[in-house]
C-alpha positions in Angstrom: 74.4 -83.9 138.8 71.2 -82.2 138.1 73.1 -79.0 137.2 75.2 -80.8 134.6 72.2 -82.4 132.9 70.4 -79.0 132.9 73.3 -77.0 131.4 74.2 -79.8 128.9 70.6 -79.3 127.7 70.9 -75.5 127.4 69.4 -74.7 130.8 70.4 -72.1 133.5 72.7 -72.3 136.4 76.3 -73.6 136.5 78.2 -76.7 137.5 81.7 -77.2 138.8 83.5 -80.5 138.2 86.1 -81.1 140.6 88.7 -83.0 138.6 90.5 -85.6 141.0 91.8 -87.2 137.8 94.7 -89.4 138.8 95.6 -87.3 141.9 95.0 -90.4 144.0 98.2 -91.8 142.7 96.7 -95.2 142.5 95.7 -95.3 146.2 92.1 -96.1 146.7 92.0 -94.4 150.2 93.3 -91.2 148.7 90.6 -91.4 146.1 87.9 -91.6 148.8 89.5 -88.6 150.5 89.3 -86.6 147.3 85.5 -87.2 147.2 85.1 -85.9 150.6 87.3 -82.9 149.9 85.3 -82.1 146.6 82.1 -82.3 148.7 83.5 -80.0 151.4 84.5 -77.4 148.6 81.1 -77.1 147.2 81.6 -78.8 143.9 78.7 -80.3 142.1 80.6 -83.2 140.6 83.8 -85.1 141.4 85.5 -86.7 138.4 88.3 -89.4 138.0 89.9 -90.9 135.0 89.3 -94.7 134.2 91.7 -96.6 131.8 93.1 -99.8 131.0 96.7 -99.1 130.3 97.3 -101.7 127.6 94.3 -100.3 125.6 95.7 -96.7 126.0 99.4 -96.5 125.1 102.0 -98.5 123.1 104.7 -100.0 125.4 107.3 -97.6 124.2 105.3 -94.3 124.4 107.3 -91.6 125.9 105.8 -89.6 128.7 105.1 -85.9 128.2 107.6 -83.2 129.1 105.4 -81.8 131.9 105.1 -85.4 133.2 108.8 -85.9 133.2 109.4 -82.5 134.8 107.4 -83.7 137.8 109.7 -86.6 138.3 107.6 -89.2 136.5 108.9 -92.2 134.5 110.3 -91.7 131.0 107.6 -93.9 129.4 103.7 -93.6 129.8 103.2 -97.2 130.3 105.0 -97.1 133.7 103.5 -93.8 134.7 100.0 -95.0 134.0 100.3 -98.3 135.7 101.3 -96.4 138.9 98.1 -94.3 138.6 95.6 -96.9 137.7 92.9 -98.2 140.1 91.5 -101.6 139.9 88.2 -102.3 138.3 86.7 -103.2 141.7 87.4 -99.7 143.0 85.0 -97.9 140.7 81.7 -99.1 142.2 82.9 -98.3 145.6 83.9 -94.8 144.6 80.5 -94.3 143.0 78.6 -95.4 146.1 80.8 -93.1 148.2 79.8 -90.1 145.9 76.2 -91.1 146.1 76.2 -91.4 149.7 78.1 -87.9 150.0 75.5 -86.2 147.8 77.9 -85.3 144.9 77.7 -86.2 141.3 80.1 -88.8 140.0 82.0 -89.0 136.7 84.9 -90.5 135.3 86.7 -90.0 131.9 87.0 -93.3 130.0 90.0 -93.6 127.8 88.9 -97.0 126.3 85.7 -98.9 125.5 86.1 -101.3 128.4 86.3 -98.5 130.7 83.4 -96.8 129.1 81.2 -99.9 129.4 82.2 -100.2 133.1 81.1 -96.6 133.7 77.9 -96.9 131.8 77.0 -100.0 133.9 77.6 -97.8 137.0 75.0 -95.5 135.9 77.0 -92.2 135.4 74.9 -89.4 134.0 77.4 -88.4 131.3 80.6 -89.4 129.6 83.6 -87.1 129.2 85.7 -87.3 126.1 89.3 -85.8 127.0 91.1 -83.6 124.6 93.6 -86.4 123.7 90.6 -88.4 122.2 89.0 -85.6 120.4 90.3 -86.9 117.0 89.5 -90.4 117.9 86.1 -90.2 116.1 85.4 -94.0 116.1 85.7 -94.0 119.9 83.5 -90.9 120.2 80.8 -92.6 118.0 80.8 -95.6 120.3 80.4 -93.5 123.4 77.5 -91.6 121.7 75.8 -94.8 121.1 75.5 -95.2 124.9 72.8 -92.9 125.1 74.3 -90.5 127.6 75.1 -86.8 127.2 78.8 -86.3 126.0 81.3 -83.7 127.3 83.9 -83.0 124.7 87.1 -81.2 125.7 88.8 -79.4 122.8 92.4 -78.7 123.9 94.8 -78.7 121.0 92.0 -78.7 118.6 91.4 -77.0 115.3 87.7 -76.1 114.2 87.7 -78.9 111.5 88.5 -81.4 114.3 85.7 -80.2 116.4 83.3 -80.4 113.5 84.3 -84.1 113.0 84.1 -84.8 116.6 80.5 -83.4 116.9 79.6 -85.2 113.8 80.8 -88.5 115.5 78.8 -87.6 118.6 75.5 -87.0 116.7 73.8 -90.0 118.3 74.2 -88.6 121.8 71.1 -87.1 123.4 73.1 -83.9 124.3 76.6 -82.6 123.8 78.7 -79.8 125.5 82.0 -78.6 124.6 84.8 -77.7 126.9 87.2 -74.9 125.7 90.6 -76.2 127.0 94.3 -75.4 126.7 96.3 -78.6 127.2 99.2 -77.3 129.1 99.8 -77.8 132.7 99.6 -75.1 133.9 98.2 -73.3 131.0 99.9 -69.8 130.4 97.4 -66.9 130.7 98.4 -65.5 127.4 97.3 -68.9 125.6 93.9 -69.0 127.2 92.0 -67.5 124.2 88.7 -67.3 126.3 87.1 -65.5 123.5 86.8 -68.9 121.9 84.0 -69.7 124.4 81.3 -67.4 122.9 82.7 -68.2 119.4 82.4 -72.0 119.8 78.9 -71.4 121.1 77.9 -69.3 118.2 79.5 -71.7 115.7 78.1 -75.0 116.9 75.0 -73.9 119.1 75.9 -76.1 122.1 76.9 -75.2 125.6 80.6 -74.4 126.0 82.4 -74.7 129.2 86.0 -74.0 130.5 88.2 -76.8 131.4 90.6 -74.7 133.5 94.3 -75.7 133.6 95.6 -72.2 134.6 96.8 -71.3 138.1 94.1 -69.5 140.3 90.6 -68.3 139.4 91.0 -65.3 137.2 90.5 -67.3 134.0 87.3 -68.8 135.3 85.8 -65.5 136.3 86.5 -64.2 132.7 85.1 -67.5 131.2 81.9 -66.9 133.3 81.6 -63.4 131.9 81.9 -64.8 128.3 79.0 -67.3 129.0 80.7 -70.5 130.3 78.5 -72.3 132.8 80.5 -75.6 132.9 83.7 -75.5 134.8 86.4 -78.2 135.3 89.3 -77.7 137.7 92.0 -80.3 138.9 92.4 -80.4 142.6 94.7 -82.4 145.0 94.9 -82.8 148.7 98.6 -81.9 148.6 100.5 -80.2 145.8 103.8 -81.6 147.1 102.7 -85.2 146.3 104.5 -87.1 143.7 102.5 -87.3 140.4 102.0 -85.5 137.2 99.0 -83.2 138.0 99.5 -82.1 141.7 101.5 -79.0 141.2 99.0 -77.5 138.7 96.0 -78.4 140.9 94.1 -76.4 143.6 94.1 -77.5 147.2 90.7 -78.1 148.8 90.6 -74.8 150.4 91.5 -73.1 147.1 88.8 -75.2 145.4 86.1 -74.0 147.7 87.2 -70.4 147.0 87.2 -71.2 143.3 83.6 -72.4 143.6 82.4 -69.5 145.6 84.1 -66.9 143.3 82.5 -68.5 140.2 79.1 -68.5 141.8 79.3 -64.9 142.8 80.5 -63.9 139.3 77.5 -65.5 137.7 75.2 -64.0 140.2 76.7 -60.6 139.5 76.2 -61.1 135.7 72.4 -61.4 136.1 70.0 -61.7 133.3 71.0 -58.8 131.2 67.6 -57.2 131.4 68.2 -53.6 132.4 65.9 -52.4 135.1 65.9 -50.9 138.6 67.1 -53.3 141.0 65.6 -54.0 144.6 68.7 -52.5 146.3 68.2 -49.2 144.4 64.6 -48.7 145.5 65.4 -46.8 148.6 67.9 -44.5 147.0 66.1 -43.7 143.7 63.4 -41.1 144.9 66.0 -39.3 147.0 68.5 -38.7 144.2 66.2 -38.4 141.3 64.7 -34.8 140.7 61.2 -33.8 140.0 59.2 -30.6 139.1 58.9 -28.3 142.2 57.4 -24.7 142.4 59.9 -22.2 142.1 57.9 -19.6 144.1 54.3 -19.5 145.7 51.8 -20.1 143.0 48.0 -19.6 143.2 45.3 -22.0 142.0 44.3 -21.3 138.4 47.7 -20.0 137.4 49.1 -21.2 134.1 52.6 -22.6 134.5 55.6 -21.1 132.8 59.2 -22.2 132.7 60.1 -19.6 135.2 57.6 -21.1 137.6 59.3 -24.6 137.8 62.6 -25.8 139.3 63.9 -29.4 139.1 64.9 -30.5 142.6 65.3 -33.6 144.6 63.5 -35.6 145.8 61.5 -37.3 143.1 58.1 -36.9 144.8 56.7 -34.8 141.9 56.5 -35.3 138.1 59.8 -36.0 136.4 61.5 -33.2 134.5 61.3 -35.2 131.3 57.5 -34.4 131.4 56.6 -31.0 130.1 54.1 -29.2 132.1 54.6 -25.6 131.2 51.3 -24.3 129.9 49.3 -26.5 132.4 46.9 -24.9 134.8 47.2 -25.3 138.6 44.3 -27.0 140.3 45.4 -25.7 143.8 47.7 -23.4 145.6 51.4 -24.2 145.9 54.0 -23.0 148.2 57.6 -22.4 147.1 59.5 -25.7 146.8 56.2 -27.8 146.8 56.6 -30.9 144.4 54.2 -30.8 141.6 52.2 -33.9 141.0 49.4 -34.7 138.5 46.9 -34.0 141.3 48.1 -30.4 141.4 47.1 -29.8 137.7 43.9 -29.4 135.9 43.1 -31.8 133.1 44.7 -31.2 129.7 42.4 -29.3 127.3 42.4 -32.2 125.2 41.1 -34.3 127.9 38.5 -31.6 128.7 37.2 -31.9 125.1 36.9 -35.7 125.3 
């Protein structure tokens, strides 16, 4: 969890949140297995979703089209009741994550769930995209004194402005650019919003990734994202709304490794000769060499000089015509400063 705290406060590194979400299907044993899979994949944090159904949806709220396409109930209440874990499950899952050495988060969808998670000692609270316009809820979460992670799926800029204003009491805030479609079409990713949101709001901006595969995450990393969130499942054929748009454990491990490599490749942006180039540089760079045998005391002319590999003499960018030789040179000898007499200007000094 140190990675998350560091990035939320503007530090270096990256953090991958393995989004177990509701892919436990209401089965506590499956939730425990998801924690172990997240650890094996190399994720930094495993995250679930905590909610009290009656505080989240009206009894007649319809389920979303993508949820129905996965064979779920027609109403959200029935669907969410099938995916809820009992209150006593959360301390057990938190202890498991602690024992396994992975950070533990869960997204609260109501204040009772938020209080439960705060009492468990979570290090941050995640505000899902569907709650971004619920500014009274965000303000209550901000008052808990924990960093807030705000997902911005479906959002317009004024809505993000209002959400950040509501979150002003939080000690740190990070945004997640997000496309709330499952899976998200590549043409809708709009990843250029990541640096744009960072420039506008001055807070870290991550990528909550609902696309298939890892391509979007690599592009997001190149655009500055250092917080990543990705759904995963033990089996994409399981019933439930999110399994088909989730990574398998092996795919999650590959996803984590590819992000780490991409960020390592990006480096710090300071152009310089890299360690791996040191052995090649002197062999492929040119330097001044003698075009023919030259005696000591000779004043060099352009015809006396040839730029050849290796770079064991003075660089061709250094003008040495008109300088006097301090020693004899054979043809093709590299010319160094030791082969030349002092500049007249230096003699006068």
